C-alpha positions in Angstrom: 54.8 121.7 99.4 57.9 124.0 99.2 61.1 122.3 98.7 64.2 122.8 100.8 67.9 122.2 100.2 69.6 121.2 103.5 73.2 120.7 104.7 74.4 119.4 108.1 77.9 119.8 109.6 78.8 118.2 112.9 81.5 120.0 114.9 83.2 119.2 118.2 80.8 121.4 120.2 77.9 122.3 117.9 76.0 120.7 115.0 75.0 123.2 112.4 72.2 123.0 109.9 71.6 125.3 106.9 68.3 125.3 105.0 67.5 127.0 101.7 63.9 127.5 100.8 63.7 127.3 97.0 60.4 129.1 97.0 61.4 132.2 99.0 65.1 132.3 98.1 66.0 132.6 101.8 68.4 130.7 104.1 67.7 129.6 107.7 70.3 128.3 110.2 69.9 125.9 113.1 72.4 125.1 115.8 72.3 122.4 118.4 74.8 120.8 120.8 76.7 117.9 119.4 75.7 114.7 121.1 78.8 112.4 121.1 76.9 109.4 122.5 74.7 109.4 119.3 75.5 112.1 116.7 72.2 111.7 115.0 70.4 113.2 118.0 72.2 116.5 117.5 71.5 116.3 113.8 67.7 116.0 114.3 67.7 118.6 117.0 69.2 121.0 114.4 66.9 119.9 111.6 63.9 120.6 113.8 64.9 124.3 114.1 64.7 124.9 110.3 62.2 122.3 109.0 58.7 121.1 110.0 59.3 117.7 108.5 62.0 115.6 106.8 59.8 114.9 103.6 60.2 118.6 102.7 63.9 118.0 101.9 64.7 118.1 98.2 68.4 117.8 98.5 70.5 116.8 101.5 74.3 116.8 102.1 76.2 116.0 105.2 79.8 116.7 106.5 81.1 114.1 109.0 84.2 113.9 111.1 83.3 110.4 112.3 86.2 108.7 110.6 88.6 111.5 111.6 87.5 111.4 115.2 87.9 107.6 115.2 91.5 108.0 114.0 92.4 110.8 116.3 91.1 109.0 119.3 92.6 105.7 118.1 89.3 103.8 118.4 89.3 102.4 114.9 88.9 98.7 113.9 91.6 96.1 114.5 93.1 95.6 111.0 94.7 92.5 109.5 97.2 93.6 106.8 98.0 91.3 103.8 101.3 92.1 102.0 103.5 90.5 99.4 106.0 88.0 100.8 109.4 89.6 101.5 108.1 93.2 101.9 105.8 92.8 104.9 107.9 95.3 106.8 107.1 98.2 104.5 104.4 99.6 106.7 106.4 99.3 109.9 109.6 100.8 108.4 107.6 103.8 107.1 109.6 106.7 105.8 111.9 109.2 107.4 110.5 112.7 108.1 112.3 115.1 105.7 111.7 118.2 107.8 112.8 116.7 111.1 116.0 114.9 110.2 118.0 116.5 113.0 115.2 116.6 115.6 116.4 114.3 118.4 112.9 114.4 119.9 111.1 113.1 116.7 109.4 109.8 117.0 107.7 108.0 114.2 104.0 107.5 114.8 103.0 104.2 116.2 101.7 102.1 113.3 97.9 101.4 113.3 98.8 97.7 112.5 101.2 95.7 114.6 103.9 93.8 112.8 102.4 90.5 114.1 99.1 91.4 112.4 100.8 91.6 109.0 100.4 88.4 106.9 102.8 87.9 104.0 101.4 86.2 100.9 103.4 84.2 98.4 102.6 85.6 94.9 104.4 88.4 93.1 104.1 90.7 90.1 107.0 92.3 88.3 107.4 96.0 87.9 105.5 96.0 84.6 102.5 94.1 86.1 103.3 90.7 84.7 103.0 87.8 87.0 106.3 86.4 88.4 104.9 84.1 91.1 101.2 82.9 91.4 99.2 83.6 94.5 99.1 80.8 97.2 95.4 80.4 97.7 95.8 78.4 100.9 97.6 81.3 102.6 94.7 83.6 101.8 92.2 81.1 103.4 94.5 80.8 106.4 94.4 84.6 106.8 90.6 84.4 106.6 90.5 81.9 109.4 92.8 84.1 111.5 90.5 87.0 110.9 87.6 85.1 112.3 89.4 83.7 115.3 91.4 86.8 116.5 88.7 89.5 116.6 89.8 91.6 113.6 87.3 94.2 112.3 88.8 94.9 108.8 91.3 93.7 106.3 93.7 95.8 104.2 95.4 94.3 101.2 98.5 96.0 99.8 100.4 94.0 97.2 103.4 95.0 95.2 102.7 96.7 91.8 98.9 96.4 92.2 98.6 99.9 91.0 99.8 98.6 87.5 97.9 95.3 87.6 95.2 94.7 90.3 94.6 91.1 89.4 96.3 89.7 92.5 94.5 92.0 94.9 91.2 91.2 93.2 91.9 87.5 93.6 92.6 87.9 97.3 89.3 89.8 97.7 87.4 87.0 95.9 88.8 84.3 98.1 88.3 86.3 101.3 84.6 86.9 100.3 84.2 83.2 99.8 85.4 82.6 103.3 84.0 85.6 105.2 81.0 86.9 103.2 80.2 90.3 101.9 79.8 92.2 105.2 83.5 92.3 106.1 85.5 95.5 105.3 88.1 94.6 102.7 90.2 97.5 101.5 92.3 96.9 98.3 95.2 99.4 97.9 94.7 99.9 94.2 91.1 101.1 94.8 92.2 103.6 97.4 95.3 104.9 95.5 96.4 103.6 92.1 99.8 105.2 92.5 103.4 104.3 93.0 105.2 104.4 96.4 104.4 101.2 98.4 104.5 102.7 101.8 102.1 105.6 101.0 99.7 103.3 99.2 99.8 100.8 102.1 99.3 103.6 104.7 96.2 104.8 102.7 94.8 101.3 102.6 95.3 100.8 106.3 93.7 104.1 107.2 90.7 103.2 105.0 90.3 99.8 106.7 90.9 101.3 110.2 88.2 104.0 109.9 85.9 102.6 107.2 83.6 100.3 109.2 82.9 103.1 111.7 82.1 105.6 109.0 79.9 103.1 107.1 77.9 102.2 110.2 77.3 105.9 111.0 76.2 106.8 107.5 73.9 103.7 107.3 72.4 104.6 110.8 71.8 108.2 109.8 70.4 107.3 106.4 68.0 104.7 108.0 66.7 107.2 110.5 66.2 109.8 107.9 64.3 107.4 105.7 62.2 106.4 108.7 61.2 110.1 109.0 60.3 110.3 105.3 63.4 111.3 103.4 62.7 110.8 99.8 66.0 111.9 98.2 69.5 110.4 98.3 71.8 111.5 101.2 75.1 113.0 100.0 78.4 113.3 101.9 81.1 115.9 101.7 84.5 114.6 100.5 88.0 115.7 101.6 88.6 116.8 97.9 85.9 119.6 98.2 83.3 117.7 96.2 80.3 115.6 97.4 79.5 112.0 96.8 76.4 109.9 97.3 76.0 107.9 100.5 75.9 104.7 98.4 79.4 105.5 97.0 80.7 106.3 100.5 80.3 102.7 101.5 83.2 101.8 99.2 85.1 105.0 99.5 85.0 105.9 103.2 88.5 107.3 103.2 87.3 110.2 101.0 85.2 111.5 103.9 88.0 111.7 106.4 88.3 115.5 106.4 84.8 116.3 105.1 83.7 118.5 107.9 86.3 121.2 107.7 86.4 121.2 103.9 82.8 122.6 103.7 84.1 125.9 104.9 86.9 126.0 102.4 84.4 125.4 99.5 82.2 128.0 101.0 85.1 130.4 100.6 85.4 129.4 97.0 81.8 130.2 96.4 82.1 133.5 98.3 85.1 134.5 96.2 83.0 134.1 93.0 80.1 136.0 94.5 82.1 138.9 95.8 84.6 139.1 92.9 87.5 138.6 95.4 89.7 135.8 94.1 92.2 135.6 96.9 90.8 134.7 100.3 92.1 133.3 103.6 89.4 131.3 105.3 89.5 130.9 109.1 87.1 128.6 110.8 87.2 129.0 114.6 84.8 126.7 116.4 84.8 125.3 119.9 87.9 123.2 119.7 89.9 124.0 116.6 91.0 126.7 114.3 91.1 125.7 110.6 92.8 127.7 107.8 92.2 127.3 104.1 93.2 129.3 101.0 91.4 130.4 97.9 94.0 131.4 95.3 92.9 132.9 92.0 89.3 131.8 92.7 90.3 128.1 93.2 90.7 126.0 96.3 94.2 125.0 97.4 94.1 121.2 96.7 96.8 118.6 97.0 97.0 115.0 95.8 98.2 113.7 99.1 98.0 114.6 102.8 99.6 113.7 106.1 97.6 113.0 109.2 99.6 112.8 112.4 102.6 111.4 110.5 100.6 109.0 108.3 100.5 109.7 104.6 97.3 109.5 102.6 97.2 109.3 98.8 94.0 111.1 97.8 92.9 114.5 96.7 92.4 116.8 99.7 91.7 120.5 100.2 94.7 121.8 102.2 93.5 122.7 105.6 95.9 123.7 108.4 94.5 123.0 111.9 95.6 124.0 115.3 94.0 123.6 118.7 92.5 127.0 119.2 88.8 127.6 119.7 86.2 129.1 122.0 86.6 126.2 124.3 90.5 126.2 124.4 91.7 126.1 127.9 94.0 128.9 129.3 96.6 127.9 131.9 99.9 128.8 133.5 103.0 126.9 132.3 106.7 127.6 132.7 106.1 131.1 133.9 103.9 132.1 130.9 100.3 132.0 129.7 99.3 129.2 127.4 96.0 128.8 125.4 95.1 125.5 123.9 95.4 123.0 122.4 93.5 121.3 125.2 89.8 122.1 125.0 86.8 122.0 127.4 84.8 120.6 124.5 81.0 120.4 124.6 80.8 118.7 128.0 81.6 120.2 130.4 82.5 123.1 128.1 83.7 126.5 129.3 83.0 127.5 132.8 80.2 129.9 131.7 78.2 126.9 130.3 77.4 125.9 133.9 78.0 122.3 133.3 80.8 121.8 135.8 83.8 123.4 134.0 86.0 125.4 136.2 89.1 126.3 134.1 89.1 129.5 132.1 88.6 129.3 128.3 88.6 131.8 125.4 84.8 132.0 125.6 85.0 132.8 129.3 87.5 135.6 128.5 85.3 137.1 125.9 82.3 137.0 128.3 84.3 138.8 131.0 85.2 141.5 128.4 81.6 142.0 127.6 81.9 140.8 124.0 79.4 137.9 124.4 75.7 138.4 125.2 75.1 135.9 128.0 71.3 135.8 127.4 71.5 135.3 123.6 74.4 132.9 123.1 73.9 130.5 120.1 70.8 132.5 119.1 69.3 132.3 122.6 69.4 128.5 122.8 71.9 128.7 125.7 72.2 131.1 128.6 75.7 131.7 130.0 76.7 132.3 133.6 79.0 135.4 133.7 79.8 134.8 137.4 81.3 131.4 136.6 83.4 132.9 133.8 84.7 135.7 136.1 85.6 133.2 138.8 87.6 131.0 136.4 89.4 134.0 134.8 90.1 135.6 138.2 91.6 132.3 139.6 94.0 132.2 136.6 94.7 135.9 136.9 95.8 135.4 140.5 98.8 133.4 139.3 99.9 136.4 137.2 98.9 139.1 139.7 96.3 140.4 137.2 92.6 141.3 137.7 89.9 139.5 135.7 89.7 142.1 132.9 93.5 142.2 132.3 93.7 138.4 132.4 90.8 138.1 130.0 92.5 140.4 127.5 95.7 138.5 127.9 93.9 135.2 127.1 92.4 136.7 123.9 95.8 138.3 122.9 97.6 135.0 123.2 94.9 133.1 121.3 94.9 135.8 118.5 98.7 135.7 118.2 98.7 131.9 118.0 96.1 131.9 115.3 97.9 134.7 113.3 101.1 132.6 113.4 99.3 129.6 112.1 98.2 131.7 109.1 101.8 132.8 108.5 102.8 129.1 108.5 100.7 128.4 105.4 101.2 131.7 103.6 104.5 133.5 104.3 106.3 130.1 104.5 105.1 129.4 101.0 105.9 132.8 99.6 102.3 134.0 99.8 101.8 137.6 101.2 98.7 137.6 103.5 98.3 141.4 103.1 97.2 140.7 99.5 94.3 138.6 100.7 91.0 139.3 102.4 90.2 137.3 105.5 87.0 135.4 105.6 85.9 134.6 109.2 83.4 131.9 110.1 82.7 129.3 112.7 81.0 130.2 115.9 84.0 132.1 117.3 85.7 133.2 114.0 83.9 136.6 113.6 84.7 137.4 117.3 88.5 137.3 116.7 88.8 138.0 113.0 89.7 141.8 113.1 92.3 141.2 115.9 93.9 138.5 113.8 93.8 140.7 110.6 95.6 143.5 112.5 98.3 141.0 113.5 98.8 140.2 109.9 98.3 143.7 108.5 95.3 142.5 106.5 93.0 145.5 105.6 89.7 143.7 104.8 87.7 141.1 106.7 84.6 139.4 105.3 81.9 138.0 107.6 79.4 135.9 105.6 75.8 135.4 106.6 75.3 132.7 109.2 79.0 132.4 109.8 78.6 129.8 112.5 77.1 127.5 109.9 79.2 128.6 107.0 80.8 125.2 106.5 77.3 123.7 106.1 76.5 126.5 103.6 79.6 125.7 101.6 78.4 122.1 101.1 75.3 123.4 99.3 77.6 125.4 96.9 79.8 122.5 95.6 79.6 119.8 93.0 79.8 116.0 92.8 83.4 115.0 92.3 85.3 111.9 91.7 89.1 111.7 91.4 91.1 109.0 89.5 94.8 108.6 89.2 97.2 106.2 87.3 100.9 105.9 87.7 102.6 106.5 84.3 106.4 106.7 84.6 108.6 108.1 81.8 110.2 111.2 80.4 108.0 113.9 78.9 110.1 114.0 75.8 110.1 110.3 75.3 106.5 109.6 76.2 104.1 108.7 73.4 101.3 111.3 73.5 98.9 108.7 71.9 99.4 106.3 74.7 98.9 109.1 77.3 95.7 110.1 75.5 94.5 106.6 75.5 95.0 106.1 79.3 93.4 109.5 80.0 90.4 108.5 77.8 90.0 105.3 79.8 90.1 107.2 83.0 87.6 109.7 81.7 85.2 106.9 80.8 85.6 105.5 84.3 85.0 108.9 85.9 81.9 109.6 83.8 80.5 106.2 84.6 81.0 106.8 88.4 79.1 110.1 88.3 76.3 108.7 86.2 75.9 106.0 88.8 75.6 108.7 91.4 72.6 110.2 89.5 74.3 112.9 87.4 73.1 113.4 83.9 76.0 112.8 81.4 75.5 116.3 79.9 76.2 117.9 83.3 79.6 116.2 83.6 83.0 117.7 82.8 86.4 116.1 83.2 89.7 117.8 83.9 93.1 116.3 83.4 96.5 116.8 85.1 100.0 115.4 85.1 102.3 114.9 88.1 105.8 115.9 86.9 109.3 116.5 88.2 112.7 117.3 86.8 114.8 114.1 86.3 116.5 113.1 89.6 114.0 114.9 91.8 112.0 112.9 94.3 108.8 114.9 94.6 106.3 116.1 92.0 104.1 119.1 91.1 100.7 118.6 89.6 100.2 120.5 86.3 96.7 120.9 84.7 96.7 120.0 81.0 94.2 121.2 78.4 94.1 123.1 75.1 97.7 123.2 73.7 99.0 121.0 76.5 96.6 118.2 75.8 98.2 115.0 74.5 96.0 115.2 71.4 97.9 118.3 70.3 101.2 118.4 68.5 102.3 121.1 71.0 101.8 118.7 74.0 105.4 118.1 75.2 106.5 121.7 74.7 103.4 123.2 76.3 103.3 120.8 79.2 107.0 121.4 79.9 106.5 125.2 80.0 103.6 124.8 82.4 105.7 122.7 84.7 108.6 125.2 84.6 106.1 128.0 85.4 104.7 125.9 88.3 108.1 125.2 89.7 109.1 128.8 89.5 105.9 129.9 91.3 106.2 127.2 94.0 110.0 127.3 94.7 111.2 130.6 93.2 113.3 129.0 90.5 113.0 126.8 87.4 115.4 124.9 85.2 114.0 125.5 81.7 115.2 123.0 79.2 116.1 120.3 81.8 114.6 116.9 81.2 111.2 116.3 82.8 109.6 113.1 84.0 105.9 112.2 84.1 105.0 110.2 87.2 101.2 110.1 87.5 98.2 110.9 85.2 95.1 112.3 86.8 91.4 112.8 85.8 88.9 114.6 87.9 85.2 114.4 87.1 82.8 117.1 88.2 79.0 116.7 88.2 77.2 120.1 88.0 74.2 120.3 90.2 71.5 123.0 90.6 72.5 125.5 93.2 70.6 127.9 95.5 69.9 131.2 94.0 69.3 133.6 96.9 67.5 136.9 96.6 69.7 140.0 97.2 68.6 142.5 99.8 67.2 145.9 98.9 69.6 148.7 99.5 68.7 151.2 102.2 70.7 154.4 101.5 71.9 156.1 104.7 69.8 153.7 106.6 69.7 153.7 110.4 69.5 150.6 112.5 68.2 150.0 116.0 70.8 149.1 118.7 71.4 149.0 122.4 74.6 149.8 124.2 76.8 147.8 126.5 80.2 148.4 128.2 82.8 146.4 126.4 86.6 146.4 126.9 89.0 147.0 124.0 92.7 147.7 124.5 92.4 148.1 128.3 89.7 150.8 127.9 86.0 150.5 128.4 83.7 151.7 125.6 80.0 152.3 125.4 79.4 150.0 122.5 76.4 149.6 120.2 75.0 146.0 120.1 73.2 145.3 116.9 71.1 142.4 115.6 72.4 141.4 112.2 69.0 140.8 110.8 68.3 144.5 110.8 71.3 145.4 108.7 70.9 146.1 105.0 73.1 147.2 102.1 73.7 151.0 102.3 74.1 150.9 106.1 77.5 151.7 107.7 78.6 150.4 111.1 81.6 152.2 112.7 83.5 150.4 115.4 83.4 149.7 118.2 80.3 147.6 117.8 79.1 144.1 118.3 76.8 142.4 115.9 74.7 139.5 117.2 73.1 136.7 115.2 72.0 133.1 115.8 75.2 131.3 114.9 77.9 133.8 115.9 78.9 137.1 117.4 80.9 139.6 115.3 83.2 141.9 117.3 84.2 145.2 115.7 86.9 147.0 117.7 87.6 150.7 117.3 89.0 152.0 113.9 86.9 149.7 111.8 84.2 150.5 109.2 81.7 147.9 108.1 79.4 147.9 105.1 76.9 145.3 103.9 77.1 143.8 100.4 73.9 142.9 98.5 73.8 139.3 99.7 74.4 140.2 103.3 78.1 139.6 103.9 79.7 142.2 106.2 82.8 143.9 104.6 85.0 145.2 107.4 87.7 147.8 106.6 90.4 147.5 109.2 92.6 150.5 110.0 96.0 150.0 111.4 96.4 150.6 115.1 98.1 153.8 116.2 
């Protein structure tokens, strides 16, 4: 029986499945409607399109937004927070917003835990981890009784200095387990983030407790149904850090999956950068409800050690993804005399007006259909048939408020959406001193290839890459990554005064912990590598930069302090445009990241067809207020050596690629479309 590697990605509108046949070296993609009432229904609908039976799966990875959706919709569990006596207000006080100090409209986010649901426990550690006051066991048992009687669904424990000495938090957990059993979600802050900053660590623990039970129930439900159908290999889940983790490990590390869905596309861009030899890429993922942007810089993903979600900080490794409400389902409407597009979305149900499910308001998809850029009979690979008349009615109704006909209104909707997305890209490039013109734009998601060239022109980017199966590219990216586990340990002191032997000893312990974790996930010890980094800052600064350490900057080397200092100066210069060479530097946190190398798909390249011709049909499509007789091509007939000159439209199962005039497209050996974009006159 041939073996198949499979990945699954659930989006707001569609669920995407990618299958790689290890015998033929070919990929196949499946796309089904997301089923919010039971997400596993959409998963199995998509699997059925690419596989005859589940037992054929040799490797399986899944990206889920279940925890993220629970947070965004505020339908997480009711959390009881246990804190050290005297500092129970830490979570409520939060932290001021540095970038909005003078914004009179700014409001702190409403905490996920009410102050009345915070229990203060007697018992305290000193700053060095030594015990100052023993824990009051009776207070912990009282908290357990309150948990049972008041309908709580999870407990978060965040005690002072637990990142140095976790004994008090572990004792709290032991007593709570005696009272409540093993099925209750108990999150200990030192397990989520072994780092300084009480508020950020508490916030991370609360988020884990708030979303954890929902994620765990979903993963267990999906895993059980897969096993019922004959799955004989472990289920893996994508992490926010860009690596994967076993489903068994997810049960105790649910927070790591919070952003796992969008991250698949970012890691796909990393794999594509290596395959194409293009180290600097801007990835854009445009789906039905959102527009996600990620960066690949010098062949590496743009990763941070903390993130912020609607004002709540999270201490964990996360691929930086900037998201705005712009997708195929984004609603267009009149507001304050102007046209607005998004962030509100028609979603999967009722969806855009052209879906014929009851939607009446114009969306970006409706606008593209009116312009002729979408094939109504072969949408989503022919799994859906659109209703052009409904799209025209919705766009015409909106156009009447601006005295525009349907075509002019449709172009206006697309232009506003494109400008909005281009500005979002500027926000994470130009604002950080990164020049987007020096990057190639990688477009994926169901709607990304439809808008990519227009966005590139807004940013003066000259090259756009459309990977194979772009609508399922995030799922493809999950097949291209590694197992990953991240560990951190606060370590405060000056770089010059720190004892390298002590640092080396702490890193060695972290390395052993990291290797043990990956071996438990089924990785052979010979396939594990561990990378180290330091969070550093100049003395008197508040925030840090993460600097990798190896070779001459490793604490085992005599050159450690000098080399690490020079690396920090260089990082500071690159990030902020200046450095203060020779100024004293502080170490704040030590980091170890373990990677488990796994076998990866080795696809077969396509044969080149020099000067090859391809079949096509023509359709009238609008570009720049003019109508063009435009070739419509099926992507599966395109091969390396062929050239497609715009205007043209390329159809495939998971997406539609729109190539306006003054573009030239070639096909690289593994099937990606390389689009050269000329400037507009």
